[in-house]
Backbone as CSV, one residue per row, in Angstrom:
resi,resn,N_x,N_y,N_z,CA_x,CA_y,CA_z,C_x,C_y,C_z
1,MET,179.247,130.943,220.722,179.701,131.713,219.584,180.955,132.527,219.935
2,ARG,180.941,133.164,221.119,182.115,133.951,221.533,183.351,133.081,221.638
3,LYS,183.161,131.881,222.171,184.283,130.963,222.330,184.872,130.593,220.961
4,ALA,184.009,130.362,219.996,184.468,130.022,218.645,185.232,131.183,218.023
5,LEU,184.731,132.394,218.191,185.422,133.575,217.651,186.778,133.767,218.317
6,ALA,186.833,133.546,219.623,188.096,133.678,220.342,189.111,132.656,219.831
7,CYS,188.651,131.433,219.568,189.550,130.396,219.039,190.056,130.767,217.647
8,VAL,189.165,131.267,216.804,189.569,131.682,215.458,190.590,132.801,215.542
9,ALA,190.361,133.765,216.413,191.309,134.883,216.562,192.659,134.386,217.062
10,LEU,192.654,133.473,218.026,193.896,132.945,218.570,194.663,132.153,217.518
11,VAL,193.971,131.321,216.766,194.617,130.553,215.708,195.176,131.486,214.644
12,SER,194.448,132.526,214.298,194.925,133.491,213.306,196.198,134.167,213.770
13,LEU,196.234,134.585,215.030,197.428,135.238,215.553,198.604,134.275,215.611
14,ALA,198.354,133.072,216.051,199.433,132.094,216.176,199.986,131.692,214.816
15,SER,199.141,131.657,213.806,199.601,131.216,212.494,200.413,132.279,211.778
16,CYS,200.327,133.511,212.210,201.041,134.590,211.532,202.544,134.471,211.726
17,GLY,202.999,134.112,212.912,204.422,133.927,213.163,205.243,135.145,212.807
18,HIS,205.571,135.346,211.567,206.393,136.455,211.106,205.529,137.600,210.580
19,GLY,204.294,137.656,210.973,203.411,138.655,210.402,202.722,138.040,209.196
20,ASP,201.910,138.787,208.566,201.149,138.279,207.429,201.983,138.410,206.163
21,ASP,202.506,137.291,205.679,203.349,137.313,204.478,202.641,137.950,203.288
22,GLN,201.324,137.764,203.169,200.601,138.361,202.040,200.669,139.876,202.088
23,LEU,200.505,140.455,203.276,200.629,141.909,203.409,202.050,142.358,203.081
24,VAL,203.015,141.588,203.539,204.410,141.936,203.281,204.705,141.869,201.784
25,VAL,204.260,140.807,201.128,204.514,140.675,199.688,203.899,141.848,198.939
26,ARG,202.698,142.261,199.336,202.075,143.421,198.680,202.820,144.715,199.003
27,SER,203.607,144.719,200.056,204.317,145.920,200.501,205.790,145.945,200.094
28,LEU,206.264,144.919,199.406,207.697,144.817,199.114,208.252,146.003,198.324
29,THR,207.493,146.550,197.394,207.988,147.699,196.626,208.237,148.890,197.549
30,ALA,207.276,149.176,198.428,207.440,150.280,199.385,208.564,149.977,200.372
31,MET,208.660,148.722,200.801,209.717,148.336,201.736,211.096,148.493,201.091
32,GLU,211.213,148.157,199.817,212.511,148.317,199.157,212.901,149.788,199.048
33,ARG,211.938,150.658,198.780,212.242,152.105,198.747,212.790,152.551,200.099
34,VAL,212.147,152.108,201.176,212.608,152.465,202.521,213.987,151.861,202.775
35,ALA,214.184,150.602,202.384,215.474,149.940,202.605,216.603,150.693,201.914
36,ARG,216.376,151.091,200.672,217.416,151.809,199.926,217.725,153.167,200.554
37,ALA,216.733,153.787,201.175,216.907,155.120,201.759,217.405,155.084,203.204
38,THR,217.382,153.926,203.837,217.772,153.818,205.245,219.289,153.765,205.362
39,GLY,219.824,154.703,206.117,221.272,154.767,206.315,221.680,154.150,207.637
40,PRO,222.970,153.908,207.819,223.456,153.277,209.047,223.259,154.136,210.294
41,ASP,223.131,155.434,210.119,222.970,156.311,211.281,221.525,156.759,211.501
42,ASP,220.592,156.256,210.685,219.182,156.612,210.860,218.668,156.051,212.184
43,ALA,217.756,156.765,212.801,217.176,156.336,214.071,216.382,155.043,213.878
44,VAL,216.529,154.137,214.838,215.717,152.923,214.865,214.383,153.319,215.465
45,ARG,213.315,153.124,214.691,212.016,153.561,215.177,210.903,152.742,214.539
46,PRO,209.750,152.700,215.195,208.603,152.030,214.574,208.141,152.832,213.361
47,ARG,207.609,152.134,212.379,207.031,152.833,211.244,206.167,151.878,210.442
48,LYS,205.221,152.464,209.726,204.369,151.699,208.829,204.922,151.864,207.423
49,VAL,205.082,150.734,206.733,205.578,150.749,205.362,204.603,149.918,204.543
50,GLY,204.030,150.527,203.522,203.013,149.821,202.758,201.848,149.478,203.663
51,GLU,201.505,148.211,203.734,200.375,147.759,204.549,200.796,147.171,205.890
52,VAL,202.075,147.270,206.233,202.590,146.585,207.412,203.186,147.571,208.406
53,GLY,202.865,147.376,209.679,203.478,148.144,210.754,204.662,147.370,211.323
54,PHE,205.775,148.045,211.491,206.986,147.417,212.017,207.379,148.081,213.328
55,GLN,207.884,147.283,214.266,208.370,147.829,215.539,209.640,148.631,215.330
56,ALA,210.432,148.217,214.338,211.697,148.911,214.064,212.124,148.621,212.638
57,VAL,212.752,149.618,212.027,213.391,149.464,210.718,214.793,150.030,210.879
58,PHE,215.812,149.225,210.557,217.182,149.680,210.761,218.142,148.967,209.827
59,ARG,219.252,149.642,209.545,220.319,149.062,208.718,221.402,148.536,209.637
60,LYS,221.890,147.345,209.301,223.041,146.761,209.990,223.934,146.179,208.900
61,ASP,225.081,146.795,208.697,226.002,146.434,207.616,225.278,146.587,206.272
62,ASP,225.244,145.530,205.460,224.634,145.659,204.130,223.182,145.165,204.092
63,ARG,222.568,144.991,205.252,221.180,144.526,205.333,220.301,145.575,206.004
64,VAL,219.023,145.556,205.637,218.050,146.394,206.329,217.003,145.471,206.941
65,TYR,216.801,145.640,208.246,215.890,144.791,209.015,214.557,145.512,209.229
66,PHE,213.482,144.775,209.051,212.122,145.244,209.296,211.572,144.353,210.400
67,GLN,211.672,144.818,211.641,211.299,143.999,212.790,209.796,144.049,213.017
68,VAL,209.167,142.870,212.971,207.730,142.756,213.192,207.428,142.679,214.680
69,GLY,208.217,141.925,215.420,207.952,141.750,216.845,209.116,141.087,217.531
70,GLU,208.823,140.635,218.747,209.792,139.906,219.551,209.015,139.010,220.505
71,HIS,209.681,138.001,221.030,208.993,137.022,221.873,209.090,137.371,223.353
72,GLY,209.356,138.575,223.656,209.459,139.087,225.014,210.174,140.418,224.917
73,PRO,210.080,141.242,225.921,210.734,142.550,225.843,212.236,142.423,225.567
74,GLY,212.647,142.811,224.368,214.056,142.771,223.995,214.603,141.375,223.729
75,VAL,213.712,140.398,223.580,214.145,139.012,223.428,213.636,138.427,222.109
76,ASP,214.516,137.781,221.375,214.176,137.014,220.177,213.364,137.810,219.150
77,PRO,213.940,138.863,218.580,213.245,139.641,217.554,213.090,138.836,216.265
78,TYR,212.078,139.195,215.486,211.835,138.521,214.204,211.180,139.486,213.240
79,GLY,211.265,139.158,211.964,210.656,139.986,210.939,211.194,139.632,209.571
80,TYR,211.588,140.647,208.828,212.053,140.485,207.455,213.345,141.255,207.278
81,VAL,214.163,140.783,206.354,215.419,141.472,206.079,215.602,141.575,204.569
82,TRP,216.095,142.741,204.160,216.447,142.995,202.758,217.953,142.873,202.660
83,SER,218.407,141.945,201.829,219.839,141.689,201.688,220.170,141.591,200.204
84,PRO,220.427,142.748,199.557,220.599,142.759,198.104,221.949,142.233,197.612
85,ASP,222.968,142.248,198.456,224.302,141.874,198.002,224.568,140.373,198.042
86,ARG,223.961,139.685,198.985,224.158,138.234,199.102,223.088,137.658,200.031
87,ALA,222.861,136.365,199.857,221.901,135.682,200.725,222.469,135.589,202.132
88,PRO,221.696,135.979,203.138,222.193,135.838,204.504,222.296,134.362,204.880
89,VAL,223.261,134.044,205.699,223.510,132.668,206.112,223.157,132.535,207.586
90,ASP,222.452,131.453,207.922,222.173,131.192,209.331,223.490,131.175,210.088
91,ASP,223.479,131.765,211.248,224.688,131.757,212.049,224.326,131.625,213.515
92,SER,225.281,131.180,214.270,225.097,131.151,215.713,226.444,131.414,216.350
93,ASN,226.377,132.162,217.403,227.572,132.411,218.188,227.130,132.380,219.641
94,PRO,228.019,132.557,220.573,227.621,132.414,221.979,226.489,133.336,222.429
95,SER,226.310,134.471,221.773,225.305,135.407,222.270,224.005,135.421,221.477
96,VAL,224.045,135.083,220.180,222.823,135.151,219.373,222.907,134.176,218.204
97,ALA,221.766,133.576,217.883,221.666,132.723,216.694,220.667,133.385,215.753
98,SER,221.069,133.610,214.523,220.187,134.219,213.526,219.830,133.180,212.479
99,SER,218.559,133.182,212.076,218.151,132.290,210.992,217.392,133.094,209.948
100,PHE,217.522,132.664,208.697,216.920,133.356,207.565,216.249,132.327,206.655
101,LYS,215.098,132.678,206.123,214.405,131.826,205.167,213.992,132.699,203.985
102,HIS,214.366,132.287,202.774,214.100,133.100,201.592,212.607,133.298,201.390
103,LEU,212.218,134.540,201.124,210.818,134.876,200.848,210.633,135.112,199.359
104,ARG,211.393,136.066,198.815,211.290,136.419,197.394,212.379,137.442,197.075
105,GLY,213.019,137.288,195.914,214.038,138.259,195.506,215.117,138.415,196.558
106,HIS,215.327,139.652,197.004,216.333,139.956,198.027,215.747,139.937,199.440
107,TRP,214.575,139.364,199.603,213.853,139.395,200.877,213.871,138.041,201.576
108,TYR,214.024,138.110,202.912,214.118,136.910,203.745,213.318,137.116,205.029
109,ARG,212.723,136.039,205.523,212.200,136.051,206.893,213.420,135.921,207.795
110,TRP,213.358,136.560,208.956,214.512,136.579,209.851,214.047,136.357,211.279
111,ARG,214.867,135.654,212.053,214.594,135.431,213.474,215.924,135.344,214.209
112,ASP,216.016,136.037,215.344,217.180,135.922,216.228,216.742,135.218,217.502
113,SER,217.637,134.429,218.054,217.405,133.781,219.344,218.555,134.126,220.261
114,TYR,218.225,134.654,221.427,219.255,135.026,222.400,219.315,133.975,223.507
């Protein structure tokens, strides 16, 4: 029984990838309030917004990033981004590749690869 529970827990964690989209969708109204209030000089810090805990929430140019996690200390962050002015475009340059997948409205799943 313990082995089965451990497998279910592992599969649940692995399937989340970008966090639980259902929790995020239920939290989008609260997340948008935070996004609109987040300025470029605000401290990058962990915070809970709606039903979701984020490692960091920060503004970069015209986007606000809600970082769920990373795939190693300081490596390959991922989460959600609010981009009200235009759809973000996947990009890659010598130091980082960013990818975005539309979630809903002005919201996108986001992942960086270093």
